[in-house]
N, C-alpha and C positions, 0 to 999 in steps of 0.2 A: 618337188617332193621336198628339197632341202628349205625352200621358201616357206613351205608349210610348217616345216619343224621350228623354223626360227620364229615364226608368228606365234606358234603355240608357246613357245619357250617364253618369248616376250609377253604374251598374255599371261603366263604363270608367275612371272616376276612381278607385273604389275599387280596381280591379285594378292600375292604374297606381301608387297610393301603396303598394299591398302590395308590388308588385315592386321598388318603389324600396327599401322598408324592407328586404326580404329581401337585396336587393343590397348594401345599405349594411352590414348586419349580416354578411354573408359577406365583404365587403371587409375589415371590422374584424377579423374572426376569421383571415382569410388573413394580414392585417398581423402580428396577433399572433404565429400560427405561424411566419411568415418571421423575425420578429425572434428567437423563442424558437430558432430552429434555427441562429441564428448565434451561440450560446453554448453552449461547451462546459463542462459541470458535472463535476469530477473531485474525488474524495475522496482525501486524503492524510495522511499523518503529518506533523507540524510540521517535524521534521529527519530527513534532509534533503530529504524529498521535496518538500515545498511550498516550499523554498528553491529547488529546481532547477526547480520547475514556474514560480515567479515570474521567474526568469531567462529562461526561453524563451517567456515571453508575448509579447514584441515578434514573435517568429517565427510564433507563432499569428495574432496580429493582422494581421501582413503578408498572410496568407492570407484575411483577412475574417472571422475569428472573435473572439468576446470568450472568455477563459479565467477561470471561476468557480471558485475553488479552496475546498473545504470541508475544515476541519480536522479530523480524528479523533484521539483520545487513546487508542482501544482497537484490537484487532485484529478483532473480531467485526462492528460497525456497517458499516464500509465495503463489505463485501461483501453484507451485508443490504440496504444502500441501493441498490447497483448492481443486485442482482437485482430489487429492487421498482421500479427505473425511475427513482429520484430523483437518480441519478448517471449520466452517460455512460460513465464509466469510474474507476477507482481506481488508485493508484499508492503502495503502502505494504508489499506483500508479496512473499515468493519463491514459486517454483514448487511446492514441496512443501507449503506451506501453503494455497495455493490449491486443489490437488488434494485436501487432506484435507477442506477446507470443502465442495467439490463431492459429495465421498463421502459426507459427513454430512448434508448440507443437501440435496441434489439440484439445486442451482442450476445453470442454464444459463449458466455462466460460462467464459470461455477468456482468452487473452492474445495480445498482438501482438508484443512486443519485449521482449528482457532489456535493462534500462537500467544497472543499476549492481550491485556486490556490496558489502555492508557485512560485513566479517569480524567474527564474534561474538567477544568477548573475556571472559577472566576478570580481574576487578578485585578489589582488597584494599585496605583502609585499613591493614593492619599488616603484610603481607608483600611481599616484593620477588620471591618466585618459588614456585611450587608445592611445591618441595622443602621449603620452611619449613613445610609444613602438619603440625601435630602430629596425634596419635591423637585421634580422636573430634571432630575440627573440624566446623564446619557449613558447608555450600556452599549457597547458593540459586541454583536454575535455574528457567527459565520453566516455567509448569504447563499450556502448551498442547501439544499432542501434537508438532506438528513442531519447534518450536523447543526442547522438552525434550529431544527425541531428538538434536537438534543439539548442544546442551550438553553431553549425557552423551558423545557422539562425541568432542567437542573433548577433554574430560577422559580419555578412553581414548586419544586420540592422543598426550596428554602423558604417558601412563604411570601415571596416578594410579589407575586402575582397568582392569578387564578387563571386555568386554562379550560377549553371544553375537551371532551374525552374523544380525541382523534390519535390515531397512530402516527400521523406525520403532521406536526404542529407548525402553524404560521403566526405572524404576529396578529394576523386578523383572527386566530383562535383564542387570544387573550380576553377573558371574559371580565376579569377585575383587575385594575393598575392603579391601586389606591395613591400611590407616590407619582402618578403620572410620568412614568419613566419613558423617557425618549430611547427607541431601541436604533441603532446604527447598523445596517447590514453590510459587511466588509468581507472581502475575499479571505478565507481562513489563514492563508499564509501570511497575510499583511495584519492580522490582529495584534501582535506585539508591537508593531511599528505605529500604531495608533494609539497604544495604551496612555499615552500623555495627553492625548486630546480629548478623552472621555473620562468619566468617573470609575468606570469599570469596563472590564471585557472577558468574555468568555471563550477561552481559548483551548484549543486542542494540544495534549500533551507533548506531541512531537515538535509542535511549533514553539511551545513554552520553553522546553528544554534547549531548543536551539537559540532562544532569546536569553538563556542562563536564568530562566525561571524554574524554580523547583517546586512541583506541584504539592508536595508534602509540607514545605516550609512557606511558600509563598502565596499559594491560593487562599482567598478569604471565604471560600466554598468549593467543595469537590464532589464529583459523583461518587455514590457508594459502590463498594465491590461487587455487588449484584448486578451491576449494569450489564445490558445485553450488547454492548458494543465492542466485541472482542475483535481484535484485528486478526486477518485471516491471511492465507496464502492461496492467491486467486490463480487460476489458469484456464485455459479454454475447455469446452466439453471435449474437443477431439484430441487433447492431449493428457487429460486428466488421469488416465491409467498407464502413462509412460513411465519407463525407467527413471527418466530425468527427474519428474514430478514426486515419483516415489522417494528417490534419493534425498530430494530437497526436503520433502514433508518430513521424512525420517529425522534428518539433521536438525531442523528447526523445533522439533518437539522431543530432542533428545535430552539427557540428564545434564549434558554439558551446556546446552542453550537454557535450559532452567536454571542452573547455578549461575551462569553469567548474567540473566536477567535480574536475579535476586540480589546478587552481590552488587552489581553495577548502579542499579537504579534504585536500590533501598526503598521498594515499596511504592515509587513513584509510576512504576510500571509493574504490572502483576502478570505472571504466566497463566496462560488460560488451559494449561494442560497438566496432567498428573506426572 
């Protein structure tokens, strides 16, 4: 009888210790998850996206979240990282680029808000305007489909070439090239570094700013303000309605964000929201 009681007591102690251990482990896991849920991880280009994100950090913190900004220097990895879940959102691209990526990769991505427009510009070390381009000149353009199309359209809008009526333009869609311009396709981030090797280059504003080129002062041609290429806050379809994305979206379209964009970039970057 005593042995039976001792066995029962021992079993009770084991169960109790096991339960406490499980409870402690579960509590610790819950604490970690709770902590992680209060951090918003967003991928961004360094200029101007990360600068704008740094400015709105206090607005995000006021809502109880930390903002962890991951800098990317290319246009491919931010969407890959977002799709794989290591980012909650990214802020570096315009709508046509996101749509092209989704079409090619099959990623379940979307966006919440249009944040700002970066007018693409044509830059040159030697020319003051496009009319000065001589025959057989070289112009560097982005090698990705959407920005390449955008660059070709900008040159067409300025009368340098004529193109066929397509949504996504390539060099093959140039129907008239009276100056026999040679187009050199280069990775977008590398365009400022090849500027000295060509007669002109069509450069995205974020990379122009990083190279100390001011679009409103240094560009010899620039996109108009009605361009459809607003930069957006991208996220996954499965977290679009989450509190994290809501908080970040509201901060990026706040009066404080608008004032910062207008004051810091002085027209070279334009808010896309009221």
